[in-house]
LUMRO-918197 format. One line per 8 residues: number of its first residue (from 0); their letters; for each residue z, y, x of N, C-alpha, C, CB. Coordinates in steps of 0.02 Angstrom, whole numbers, plus 50000, padded with zeros to 5 digits. Atoms other than C-alpha are relative to their C-alpha. Last residue first. Glycine has a CB too. Layout:
LUMRO-918197
NUM) A) Z:Y:X:Z:Y:X:Z:Y:X:Z:Y:X; ...
***
This chain:
LUMRO-918197
180) TDGTSSQS) 50056:50023:49958:50346:44307:47729:50024:49960:50058:49959:50057:50025; 49979:50029:49935:50462:44344:47585:49937:49980:50038:50047:49938:49989; 50010:49953:49946:50390:44460:47449:50024:49975:50067:50035:50063:49984; 49938:49964:49990:50461:44361:47306:49996:50051:50056:50056:49951:50015; 49982:49964:50061:50291:44305:47240:50066:50039:50008:50007:49951:49942; 50048:49946:50013:50226:44263:47413:50021:50041:49939:49929:49971:49989; 49986:49948:49952:50383:44164:47453:49953:50059:49991:49995:49973:50072; 49938:49967:50019:50367:44064:47293:50017:50056:50049:50057:49950:49996
172) AVSVELLT) 50009:49962:50062:50182:44026:47324:50064:50038:49982:49981:49953:49943; 50044:49943:49986:50206:43974:47506:49994:50044:49938:49930:49975:50021; 49964:49954:49956:50356:43866:47464:49957:50062:50014:50018:49965:50066; 49954:49965:50044:50262:43787:47320:50039:50051:50041:50049:49951:49964; 50039:49951:50038:50124:43743:47444:50045:50041:49954:49945:49966:49959; 50021:49948:49954:50245:43658:47565:49959:50054:49965:49959:49970:50058; 49942:49963:49976:50334:43560:47431:49981:50057:50047:50048:49953:50037; 49972:49959:50054:50170:43514:47348:50060:50041:50023:50020:49956:49941
164) DLEIWLPE) 50045:49944:50011:50086:43454:47508:50029:50048:49947:49931:49976:49978; 49996:49957:49941:50238:43346:47548:49956:50062:49992:49980:49961:50063; 49937:49963:50003:50247:43277:47370:50006:50048:50059:50059:49952:50000; 50001:49956:50059:50063:43231:47366:50064:50041:49997:49992:49958:49935; 50039:49940:49985:50070:43166:47544:49998:50048:49941:49929:49981:50019; 49963:49960:49951:50211:43044:47508:49964:50066:50014:50010:49961:50066; 49943:49967:50033:50126:42983:47349:50041:50043:50048:50046:49947:49969; 50015:49941:50039:49962:42956:47445:50061:50033:49967:49950:49983:49948
156) CLGARYVA) 49934:49987:50031:50028:42831:47571:49995:50065:49960:50057:50005:50055; 49948:50035:49963:49876:42748:47651:50070:50009:49969:50001:50025:50072; 49977:50062:50031:49742:42791:47524:50058:49966:50034:49945:49953:49996; 50010:50007:50072:49654:42920:47631:50024:49932:49977:49926:50011:49982; 50055:50047:50010:49728:42928:47806:49995:49989:49925:50011:49932:50040; 50024:50021:50065:49837:43078:47850:49942:49951:50005:49977:50061:49959; 49963:50055:50029:49923:43085:48020:49970:49973:49935:50070:50023:49986; 49984:50055:49956:49821:43193:48137:50026:49938:49964:50051:50022:50050
148) RKFAPHES) 50061:50023:49967:49735:43312:48016:50013:49938:50043:49969:50056:50044; 50038:50039:50048:49896:43320:47914:49934:49974:50030:49985:50042:49937; 49965:50062:50014:50001:43374:48062:49959:49955:49953:50069:50014:49968; 50011:50044:49942:49873:43503:48115:50033:49932:49990:50027:50033:50064; 50071:50017:49993:49871:43580:47940:49985:49953:50059:49959:50064:50009; 50027:50047:50048:50060:43561:47917:49925:49986:50008:50013:50025:49931; 50026:50059:49966:50122:43644:48076:49959:49954:49954:50057:49960:50031; 50051:49978:49952:50142:43815:47994:49968:49942:50037:50031:50049:50051
140) RYVNHLGR) 50057:49973:50037:50230:43738:47844:49945:50021:50048:50021:50059:49956; 50037:50057:50028:50344:43634:47954:49937:50024:49963:50045:49959:49952; 50029:50036:49944:50393:43789:48053:49958:49941:49974:50055:49974:50049; 50060:49963:49979:50416:43886:47892:49966:49968:50060:50019:50073:50016; 50050:50013:50050:50537:43752:47830:49934:50035:50017:50024:50022:49930; 50028:50065:49984:50631:43767:47993:49946:49981:49950:50054:49946:50001; 50032:49997:49934:50656:43952:47964:49967:49935:50018:50051:50019:50053; 50067:49969:50003:50686:43934:47778:49965:50002:50067:50006:50070:49973
132) RDDIVCTR) 50013:49986:49930:50831:43813:47791:49930:50027:50007:50010:49936:50045; 50027:49932:49995:50882:43822:47607:49992:50021:50074:50046:50049:49963; 49953:49960:49960:50987:43663:47623:49978:50072:50009:50009:49967:50068; 49932:50009:50026:50897:43571:47483:50049:50047:50035:50023:49927:50008; 49998:49970:50066:50726:43641:47533:50072:49997:49972:49951:49963:49952; 50007:49927:49993:50750:43604:47717:50005:50035:49933:49934:50017:50034; 49935:49975:49978:50814:43430:47671:49998:50075:50011:50021:49965:50065; 49953:50003:50057:50657:43395:47570:50068:50029:50020:50009:49927:49975
124) VNALRDAA) 50016:49943:50043:50552:43455:47718:50045:50001:49939:49926:49997:49978; 49980:49937:49968:50638:43336:47837:49988:50060:49956:49962:50008:50066; 49926:49998:50001:50624:43188:47718:50025:50064:50032:50030:49938:50037; 49980:49984:50069:50439:43229:47693:50076:50003:49995:49972:49947:49951; 50013:49929:50013:50412:43237:47881:50022:50019:49930:49926:50016:50011; 49954:49961:49959:50496:43068:47908:49991:50075:49987:49989:49985:50075; 49934:50005:50033:50400:42990:47764:50052:50041:50038:50022:49926:49995; 50004:49960:50062:50234:43053:47836:50067:49999:49964:49944:49972:49954
116) KVVLALET) 50003:49929:49980:50280:42988:48009:49997:50045:49938:49940:50014:50046; 49932:49980:49981:50332:42820:47935:50002:50074:50019:50026:49956:50059; 49962:50000:50062:50164:42801:47847:50071:50024:50015:50002:49929:49968; 50020:49940:50036:50076:42850:48008:50037:50007:49934:49924:49999:49987; 49966:49942:49971:50173:42722:48108:49984:50064:49962:49982:50008:50074; 49933:50001:50028:50110:42585:47990:50040:50060:50026:50036:49935:50016; 50001:49946:50050:49938:42637:48051:50066:50002:49962:49941:49990:49950; 49950:49948:49983:49990:42523:48195:49994:50061:49955:49992:50020:50073
108) PGAVAALR) 49931:50017:50019:49901:42377:48112:50052:50054:50016:50020:49937:50035; 49980:50070:50003:49728:42456:48122:50073:49991:49984:49985:49966:50065; 50038:50039:50050:49692:42633:48178:50027:49929:50001:49922:50001:50015; 49972:50063:50025:49785:42768:48274:49955:49969:49947:50070:50011:49971; 50040:50057:49977:49681:42899:48364:50022:49933:49973:50000:49998:50075; 50069:49992:50026:49749:43049:48268:49956:49940:50018:49969:50065:50026; 50003:50025:50068:49925:42986:48304:49931:50005:49970:50049:50038:49957; 49991:50074:50001:49906:43005:48492:49991:49973:49929:50070:49981:50026
100) AHTQQKRE) 50060:50030:49968:49833:43181:48477:50005:49924:50001:49993:50027:50073; 50055:49999:50049:49969:43228:48351:49937:49970:50030:49986:50072:49977; 49988:50052:50050:50104:43173:48473:49943:49997:49950:50067:50013:49964; 50009:50065:49968:50031:43278:48614:50009:49942:49951:50050:49993:50058; 50072:50006:49985:50011:43432:48502:49986:49931:50033:49977:50057:50047; 50034:50020:50061:50187:43405:48435:49926:49991:50011:50012:50052:49945; 49980:50068:50019:50263:43406:48608:49961:49976:49940:50076:49996:49986; 50032:50045:49953:50162:43561:48659:50017:49927:49984:50022:50017:50072
92) ARSNAPSD) 50073:50000:50014:50212:43656:48503:49964:49951:50046:49972:50071:50009; 50012:50040:50060:50395:43605:48524:49925:49995:49987:50036:50030:49939; 49987:49967:50064:50393:43675:48699:49989:49951:49944:49956:50063:49992; 49967:49935:49992:50394:43629:48884:50018:50033:49935:49957:50045:50039; 50046:49944:49989:50355:43445:48856:50040:50064:50004:49946:50003:49944; 49970:49938:49976:50439:43275:48848:49947:50053:50013:50042:49987:50064; 49994:49998:49927:50340:43150:48747:50034:50064:50021:49930:49993:50034; 50027:49942:49965:50376:43138:48561:50010:49991:50075:50034:50066:49976
84) TLLDVCEA) 49955:49968:49952:50411:42962:48500:49965:50058:50035:50025:49949:50051; 49962:49948:50034:50316:42910:48344:50045:50041:50046:50041:49969:49946; 50047:49950:50026:50183:42811:48438:50037:50060:49969:49954:49969:49948; 50028:49965:49942:50320:42720:48535:49952:50055:49978:49964:49951:50047; 49947:49954:49978:50409:42676:48372:49974:50040:50060:50064:49961:50020; 49994:49946:50050:50246:42602:48306:50053:50051:50021:50018:49971:49932; 50059:49957:49994:50214:42502:48465:50004:50059:49952:49936:49959:49986; 49994:49960:49938:50393:42437:48465:49940:50047:50008:50006:49954:50061
76) IRQGFHDR) 49948:49949:50013:50379:42381:48283:50006:50045:50060:50068:49966:49983; 50028:49950:50046:50215:42293:48324:50050:50055:49984:49977:49966:49935; 50052:49957:49971:50285:42207:48479:49976:50055:49952:49941:49958:50023; 50068:50023:49992:50445:42132:48411:49951:50055:50022:49977:49971:49937; 50037:49996:50063:50611:42189:48339:49926:49982:50005:50007:50068:49972; 49961:50011:50061:50749:42158:48467:49956:49991:49937:50047:50056:49989; 49957:50059:49992:50654:42137:48631:50036:49982:49935:50051:50012:50055; 50042:50060:49997:50516:42258:48579:50043:49937:50002:49953:50003:50061
68) IDSVTIET) 50026:50010:50069:50644:42391:48531:49959:49937:49997:49958:50062:49977; 49943:50023:50040:50732:42371:48699:49979:49985:49928:50057:50053:50000; 49989:50070:49982:50563:42384:48787:50059:49970:49961:50012:49993:50076; 50049:50038:50039:50528:42545:48693:50008:49926:50014:49928:50024:50016; 50069:49998:49975:50688:42611:48771:49953:49962:49952:49995:49970:50071; 50039:50060:50016:50858:42654:48698:49928:50010:50024:50002:49986:49923; 50015:50036:49937:50953:42794:48788:49958:49937:49988:50065:49982:50036; 49945:50039:49973:50948:42905:48632:49978:49968:50066:50023:49945:49950
60) DEVVDHLY) 49935:49966:50003:50845:43041:48547:50059:49963:50031:50016:50015:49930; 50003:49928:49987:50662:42999:48579:50069:50031:50010:49963:50035:49944; 50025:49993:49931:50684:42811:48592:49999:50073:50020:49928:49969:50006; 49953:50025:49949:50798:42804:48440:49975:50008:50071:50013:49927:49987; 49974:49949:49955:50700:42922:48327:50040:49972:50059:50042:50048:49962; 50051:49952:49978:50586:42802:48230:50024:50053:50049:49973:50035:49941; 50004:49996:49927:50709:42657:48226:49959:50058:50026:49972:49936:50026; 49934:49996:49969:50768:42664:48046:49997:50014:50075:50039:49936:49987
52) GVIQAEIG) 49966:49941:50024:50595:42706:47983:50070:50008:50029:50004:49999:49925; 50024:49945:49957:50517:42573:48094:50034:50065:49978:49923:50006:49996; 49971:50012:49934:50627:42447:48003:49979:50055:50048:49977:49930:50028; 49930:49979:50003:50579:42523:47835:50035:49990:50068:50037:49961:49945; 49999:49927:50002:50394:42510:47875:50072:50025:50000:49963:50026:49937; 50019:49974:49933:50418:42329:47927:50001:50076:50001:49930:49974:50019; 49945:50006:49953:50516:42291:47767:49981:50028:50069:50021:49927:50007; 49980:50063:49969:50382:42351:47649:50054:50005:50053:49941:49968:50030
44) YPSLLRVV) 50047:50019:49948:50286:42506:47597:50021:49939:50041:49988:50057:50046; 50060:50030:50029:50370:42541:47429:49952:49971:50052:49964:50051:49959; 49989:50063:50034:50539:42559:47519:49937:49971:49966:50054:50009:49948; 50043:50054:49976:50473:42691:47639:50008:49935:49961:50015:49987:50072; 50070:49982:50012:50544:42843:47549:49952:49943:50019:49981:50064:50038; 50009:50001:50073:50715:42759:47545:49927:50018:49982:50048:50050:49965; 50009:50070:50021:50695:42725:47732:49993:49994:49924:50059:49957:50024; 50067:50023:49980:50668:42909:47771:49988:49930:49974:49993:50001:50077
36) ADLHFSYP) 50049:49963:50041:50821:42962:47671:49929:49978:50016:50007:50076:50011; 50001:50030:50066:50927:42825:47752:49950:50035:49954:50070:50003:49969; 50031:50066:49996:50878:42885:47925:49996:49967:49932:50039:49956:50049; 50072:49994:49990:50914:43067:47883:49967:49931:50001:49985:50036:50066; 50029:49965:50057:51086:43038:47809:49924:50003:50006:50030:50071:49993; 50018:50050:50050:51127:42910:47945:49969:50031:49938:50062:49959:49980; 50070:50017:49992:51123:43053:48069:49976:49948:49949:49987:49975:50070; 50009:50055:49952:51289:43115:48001:49926:49981:50003:50044:49938:49979
28) RAGYMQDG) 49989:50067:50027:51272:43281:47909:49996:49947:50056:49950:49984:49945; 49927:50007:50011:51291:43463:47963:50018:49930:49977:50024:50051:49950; 49972:49938:50027:51116:43469:48038:50075:49991:49995:49969:50016:49931; 50062:49974:50029:51071:43288:48068:50020:50063:49963:49964:49947:49952; 50000:49971:50067:51215:43240:48181:49929:50020:49981:50048:50061:49997; 50050:49948:50011:51229:43126:48330:50002:50023:49928:49930:49975:50019; 49972:49942:50035:51394:43030:48341:49949:50056:49988:50058:50027:50039; 49929:49985:49990:51315:42863:48386:50023:50058:49957:50013:50015:50072
20) HAALAFSR) 49991:49928:50013:51125:42873:48377:50073:50022:50006:49974:50017:49930; 50036:49962:49948:51108:42702:48461:50012:50075:49990:49925:49985:49997; 49964:50008:49937:51242:42621:48352:49968:50042:50055:50003:49926:50021; 49938:49962:50006:51161:42694:48196:50043:49994:50063:50040:49977:49939; 50015:49928:49997:50990:42632:48250:50064:50041:49997:49953:50020:49942; 50024:49984:49933:51049:42455:48288:49989:50075:50007:49934:49961:50015; 49942:50004:49955:51149:42445:48126:49981:50019:50071:50030:49929:49999; 49957:49943:50017:50999:42504:48024:50060:50002:50048:50024:49996:49927
12) AADLVRPD) 50033:49939:49976:50882:42383:48113:50043:50061:49987:49932:50009:49967; 49994:50000:49927:51005:42239:48087:49968:50063:50030:49967:49937:50031; 49930:49982:49984:51020:42280:47902:50010:50004:50075:50049:49949:49969; 49994:49929:50015:50830:42276:47890:50070:50025:50015:49981:50015:49927; 50038:49966:49947:50825:42108:47976:50004:50075:49990:49926:49976:50001; 49957:49993:49941:50965:42045:47862:49964:50035:50058:50024:49931:50024; 49971:49933:49997:50854:42083:47712:50046:50010:50060:50038:50015:49937; 49931:50005:49979:50753:41925:47750:50030:50070:50007:50005:49961:50066
4) TDNIM) 49961:50021:50059:50591:41918:47651:50074:49997:50016:49976:49932:49975; 49995:49946:50050:50492:42022:47776:50034:49978:49935:49932:50027:49985; 49997:50037:50063:50528:41899:47917:50012:50051:49945:50056:49945:50001; 49949:49976:50046:50473:42003:48066:49996:49959:49936:49992:50076:49985; 49936:50007:49968:50378:41906:48200:50057:50022:49954:50002:50040:50065
***
């Protein structure tokens, strides 16, 4: 359904996501900062991955529904966005546990969602490093073993995992050497 040779589809996904997110912020930056960072990481993985990258937070963070995504971008994109959308829960830990359980069972064409999830996490961790957001960085570090068990598939997007593992391990090593915990 997606014409992966037509860059207008990617532009449409970006416009759709930015309109949906409206004035939302990503820390002190416009939300477009995060979406563009995720999509840059996804450029080696094709147009569909980039489309899902732009749309990955719209159902969770806006009034847009999975049905809206399906109507505009097709079934596979909608399925991937749905997989990436945290369900409501009482805590972050509970939300992530539910999402990880769904992602751990993913196989076949919707593994595209796993590539986007890895790119999303890497973009988040990079921003934590750049902005020196140690608290959030520590959250990502503590979640990393469960996150990786659920999302990692050998050979799927190794460069993203190598950098993500390195950023989180370097953080552990540098904090240990400086006495931070």
